[in-house]
C-alpha positions as CSV (number, residue, x, y, z in Angstrom):
1,E,19.7,-61.7,-22.5
2,T,21.5,-59.4,-20.2
3,I,18.8,-56.6,-20.2
4,S,16.2,-59.1,-19.9
5,G,18.0,-61.0,-16.8
6,R,18.8,-57.7,-15.0
7,L,14.7,-56.7,-15.5
8,R,13.6,-60.0,-14.1
9,D,15.9,-59.5,-11.3
10,E,14.8,-56.0,-10.6
11,L,11.0,-56.9,-11.1
12,T,11.4,-60.0,-8.5
13,S,9.1,-59.6,-5.7
14,E,11.0,-59.4,-2.1
15,D,8.5,-58.6,0.5
16,V,6.0,-61.5,-0.1
17,D,3.0,-61.7,2.0
18,L,2.4,-65.8,1.1
19,D,-1.0,-65.9,3.2
20,A,-2.4,-63.0,0.7
21,I,-1.0,-64.6,-2.0
22,R,-2.9,-67.9,-1.0
23,V,-5.9,-66.3,-0.6
24,H,-5.4,-64.5,-4.0
25,I,-5.2,-68.0,-5.6
26,Q,-8.2,-69.0,-3.7
27,Q,-10.6,-66.4,-4.5
28,Q,-10.0,-66.0,-8.2
29,Q,-13.2,-67.1,-10.0
30,S,-13.5,-69.6,-12.6
31,D,-13.0,-66.9,-15.4
32,G,-10.0,-65.8,-14.0
33,S,-11.5,-62.8,-12.9
34,W,-12.1,-61.7,-8.9
35,A,-15.0,-60.8,-7.4
36,G,-15.3,-57.1,-6.0
37,I,-13.7,-55.6,-9.1
38,D,-15.9,-53.9,-11.6
39,Y,-14.1,-54.5,-15.0
40,G,-17.0,-52.1,-16.4
41,D,-15.3,-49.2,-14.8
42,R,-13.8,-46.4,-17.1
43,S,-13.2,-44.2,-14.1
44,L,-10.2,-41.3,-14.7
45,T,-8.9,-42.1,-11.4
46,H,-8.9,-44.9,-9.2
47,W,-9.8,-47.0,-11.9
48,E,-11.0,-50.2,-10.9
49,P,-9.8,-53.0,-13.3
50,S,-6.3,-51.6,-12.5
51,R,-6.5,-53.4,-9.1
52,H,-6.3,-57.2,-11.5
53,I,-3.3,-56.3,-14.0
54,R,-1.1,-55.1,-10.7
55,L,-2.0,-57.8,-8.9
56,L,-1.1,-60.2,-12.0
57,A,2.5,-58.4,-11.9
58,E,2.9,-58.7,-7.9
59,L,2.0,-62.8,-8.5
60,A,4.4,-63.1,-11.3
61,G,7.2,-61.5,-9.4
62,T,6.2,-64.2,-6.8
63,Y,6.3,-66.9,-8.8
64,R,9.9,-65.6,-10.3
65,N,11.4,-65.3,-6.6
66,P,13.9,-68.3,-6.2
67,G,13.8,-67.6,-2.2
68,C,10.1,-67.8,-2.1
69,A,8.0,-71.0,-1.0
70,L,5.7,-70.2,-4.0
71,S,8.3,-69.9,-6.6
72,G,7.4,-72.2,-9.5
73,D,4.2,-73.4,-7.6
74,E,1.7,-74.6,-10.3
75,S,-1.5,-73.2,-8.8
76,L,0.0,-69.8,-8.5
77,L,1.3,-70.2,-12.3
78,G,-2.6,-71.4,-13.5
79,T,-3.8,-68.0,-11.3
80,I,-1.7,-65.9,-13.3
81,L,-2.0,-67.5,-16.9
82,S,-6.0,-67.8,-16.2
83,G,-5.8,-63.8,-15.1
84,L,-3.8,-63.3,-17.8
85,R,-6.2,-64.6,-20.4
86,Y,-9.3,-63.0,-19.0
87,W,-7.4,-59.4,-19.1
88,V,-6.8,-60.1,-22.6
89,D,-10.3,-61.3,-23.8
90,R,-12.1,-58.6,-21.8
91,N,-9.4,-55.6,-22.2
92,P,-10.4,-53.3,-19.9
93,Q,-9.8,-49.9,-20.7
94,S,-10.1,-46.1,-18.9
95,D,-11.1,-42.7,-20.3
96,N,-8.1,-41.5,-18.9
97,W,-5.2,-42.2,-21.6
98,W,-2.5,-42.7,-18.6
99,W,-4.2,-46.1,-17.7
100,N,-4.5,-47.4,-21.2
101,C,-0.8,-46.2,-22.6
102,I,1.3,-46.2,-19.3
103,D,0.0,-48.3,-16.4
104,T,-1.5,-51.5,-18.2
105,P,1.1,-51.9,-20.7
106,K,3.6,-51.7,-17.9
107,H,2.2,-54.2,-15.6
108,L,1.3,-56.5,-18.7
109,G,4.6,-56.4,-20.0
110,R,6.1,-57.3,-16.4
111,V,3.9,-60.2,-16.3
112,L,5.1,-61.7,-19.6
113,L,8.4,-60.9,-18.6
114,L,8.4,-62.6,-15.3
115,T,6.4,-66.0,-16.8
116,G,8.4,-66.2,-20.0
117,D,8.1,-69.2,-22.2
118,L,5.4,-70.4,-19.7
119,V,3.0,-68.0,-21.3
120,P,1.1,-69.5,-24.1
121,D,2.4,-68.1,-27.7
122,D,-1.7,-66.6,-28.1
123,L,-1.4,-64.8,-25.3
124,V,1.9,-63.0,-26.0
125,I,0.6,-62.0,-29.5
126,R,-3.1,-60.9,-28.3
127,S,-0.8,-59.0,-25.7
128,G,1.4,-57.2,-28.0
129,P,-1.3,-54.7,-29.1
130,I,-2.2,-53.7,-25.9
131,I,1.7,-52.7,-24.8
132,R,1.8,-51.1,-27.9
133,R,-0.5,-48.2,-26.8
134,S,2.6,-47.2,-25.3
135,T,4.2,-45.1,-27.9
136,Y,6.8,-42.2,-28.4
137,R,4.8,-39.5,-29.0
138,R,5.2,-37.9,-25.6
139,T,7.9,-36.1,-23.6
140,G,9.8,-36.3,-20.2
141,A,8.7,-38.9,-17.7
142,N,5.7,-39.4,-19.7
143,L,8.2,-40.7,-22.9
144,T,10.2,-42.7,-20.7
145,W,7.6,-44.4,-19.3
146,E,6.3,-45.5,-22.8
147,A,9.7,-46.2,-24.2
148,G,10.3,-48.3,-21.3
149,N,7.1,-50.5,-21.4
150,L,8.2,-51.2,-25.0
151,M,11.6,-52.0,-24.0
152,V,9.9,-54.5,-22.0
153,L,8.0,-55.9,-24.5
154,A,11.3,-56.4,-26.9
155,C,12.6,-58.5,-24.2
156,V,9.5,-60.7,-24.3
157,T,9.3,-61.3,-27.9
158,R,13.5,-60.8,-28.5
159,D,12.8,-58.0,-31.2
160,T,16.5,-57.1,-31.2
161,R,15.0,-53.9,-33.5
162,L,12.4,-52.8,-31.1
163,L,15.0,-53.0,-28.4
164,R,17.4,-50.6,-29.9
165,E,14.4,-48.3,-30.8
166,S,12.9,-48.2,-27.4
167,I,16.3,-47.4,-25.8
168,Q,17.5,-45.2,-27.9
169,K,14.0,-43.1,-27.2
170,I,14.8,-43.5,-23.3
171,T,18.4,-42.5,-23.6
172,D,17.5,-39.1,-25.8
173,E,15.4,-38.1,-23.0
174,V,18.2,-37.9,-20.8
175,R,19.6,-34.3,-21.6
176,I,19.7,-30.9,-20.9
177,S,17.0,-28.8,-22.5
178,T,14.5,-25.6,-22.2
179,D,11.9,-28.1,-23.6
180,E,10.4,-30.5,-20.9
181,G,12.5,-32.3,-19.0
182,I,15.9,-31.5,-17.4
183,Q,16.3,-27.9,-17.5
184,P,19.9,-26.2,-17.5
185,D,19.6,-24.8,-14.0
186,F,18.9,-28.8,-13.4
187,S,15.2,-28.2,-12.4
188,F,12.6,-30.6,-14.2
189,H,9.7,-29.5,-16.1
190,Q,6.7,-31.2,-17.3
191,H,3.6,-30.2,-19.3
192,G,4.9,-27.2,-20.5
193,P,7.3,-24.8,-17.9
194,Q,5.8,-26.2,-14.8
195,L,8.0,-27.2,-12.1
196,Y,7.9,-30.6,-11.3
197,M,11.1,-31.5,-9.1
198,G,8.8,-34.3,-7.6
199,N,5.9,-36.5,-9.3
200,Y,7.4,-36.3,-12.6
201,G,10.8,-35.2,-11.6
202,L,10.9,-37.9,-9.3
203,V,9.7,-40.8,-11.7
204,F,12.4,-39.4,-14.2
205,A,14.9,-39.9,-11.6
206,T,14.1,-43.1,-10.9
207,D,13.7,-44.5,-14.0
208,G,17.0,-42.7,-14.9
209,S,18.9,-44.2,-12.5
210,R,17.3,-47.8,-13.2
211,H,18.2,-47.6,-16.9
212,A,21.8,-46.3,-15.8
213,A,22.2,-49.6,-13.9
214,L,20.4,-51.5,-16.4
215,F,22.6,-50.5,-19.4
216,A,25.8,-50.6,-17.6
217,G,28.6,-52.7,-19.5
218,T,26.3,-53.0,-22.4
219,S,26.4,-51.4,-26.0
220,F,23.6,-49.2,-24.6
221,Q,25.6,-47.8,-21.5
222,L,24.5,-44.2,-20.7
223,A,27.2,-41.6,-22.5
224,S,29.3,-39.3,-19.7
225,E,26.9,-36.4,-20.8
226,K,24.0,-38.1,-20.0
227,I,25.2,-39.7,-16.6
228,R,26.1,-35.7,-15.8
229,A,22.5,-34.5,-16.6
230,L,21.3,-37.3,-14.6
231,S,23.4,-36.6,-11.6
232,G,22.9,-32.5,-12.0
233,L,19.1,-33.0,-12.0
234,I,19.2,-35.4,-8.8
235,L,22.4,-33.4,-6.7
236,E,22.1,-29.9,-8.0
237,G,18.5,-29.8,-8.3
238,Q,16.3,-32.2,-6.3
239,R,18.7,-32.4,-3.4
240,W,17.9,-28.5,-2.8
241,F,14.2,-29.5,-2.6
242,I,14.5,-31.9,0.7
243,W,14.8,-31.4,4.0
244,R,15.5,-34.9,5.7
245,R,12.3,-36.7,4.7
246,Q,10.1,-33.3,3.7
247,F,9.8,-32.5,-0.3
248,D,9.3,-29.0,-0.9
249,F,5.7,-28.4,-1.6
250,H,6.7,-26.2,-4.3
251,G,8.3,-28.3,-6.6
252,L,5.6,-31.3,-6.3
253,G,3.1,-29.7,-8.8
254,R,-0.4,-31.3,-8.6
255,N,1.0,-33.9,-6.5
256,I,0.9,-31.5,-3.8
257,V,-3.0,-32.9,-3.2
258,L,-2.2,-36.4,-2.5
259,P,-1.5,-37.5,1.1
260,N,1.9,-38.0,2.4
261,V,3.4,-36.9,-0.8
262,G,6.1,-34.7,1.1
263,S,7.8,-38.0,2.6
264,R,8.1,-39.2,-1.2
265,S,11.7,-38.0,-0.5
266,T,12.8,-41.3,0.9
267,A,12.6,-42.5,-2.7
268,F,16.1,-40.7,-3.1
269,G,18.0,-43.7,-1.1
270,P,17.3,-46.3,-3.8
271,I,17.9,-43.5,-6.4
272,C,21.4,-42.8,-4.9
273,E,22.5,-46.1,-4.7
274,R,21.8,-46.9,-8.2
275,M,24.0,-43.9,-9.0
276,M,26.6,-44.8,-6.8
277,A,27.3,-47.7,-9.3
278,A,26.5,-46.0,-12.3
279,D,28.5,-43.0,-11.6
280,P,31.4,-44.0,-9.4
281,E,33.0,-40.9,-9.8
282,R,30.5,-39.0,-7.6
283,A,29.6,-41.9,-5.0
284,D,30.4,-39.6,-2.0
285,A,28.3,-37.1,-3.2
286,Y,25.2,-39.5,-3.5
287,A,25.9,-41.3,-0.1
288,G,26.0,-38.0,1.2
289,F,22.3,-37.1,-0.5
290,A,21.3,-40.6,0.8
291,A,22.4,-40.1,4.2
292,Q,20.8,-36.8,4.4
């Protein structure tokens, strides 16, 4: 219950465009879909159906937000449930495993977690196999993503065994190794011995700091050596690749081709804030990094 509550608080939408949300409610079609989305698309990148499931997660975050005018709104809930049923019935898939095994399970799980007991049992049951496309077969940031999806499913279904199993996989990956992940010099490797301080390394630092805060004070709290590995990656590794808001292109891997990717260093502000709480001994160092 502690972890479920913290996850809901974390996923609740704060910056809400109410006018846009109302338009989405009005424009949803009777079958739960939205016009303009090609649900038959199987593209490897820019996969069209992802717009649907990501929108549902955004709507669910708005519904859950107690400070929002649409919090608990019946028409909004109806839109979410109708869209969820359409997704589960149609079950769109890409020819790229990443959308099927990481992105879709992530957003589908968020919808279920944020709407809770208001989702009909049959939809929860039928959503399970889709979320379980996430497995523990991969490594590094990919494994952390997928295990995190299964952790959310465990919270939705109150499956203690799955919760312990998924969190164990998440925490096992926070270590210093010469395999993929955090290296002895606090660099980060993914897809073999490739330098990925940004992209996968940024995802790992983001999720690692999230999990450190999420598990704090519970039986799953990260051990000191894991906090040390994570802090080493952030303070002694990634910090050296950033000048003000610019991320060194040499550490971005294939993400070098994306627009504005160099400015992704701004994500380390929230990362440092979470780590200050999880690793108070180094609070001053995190504060200095965030200010930099």
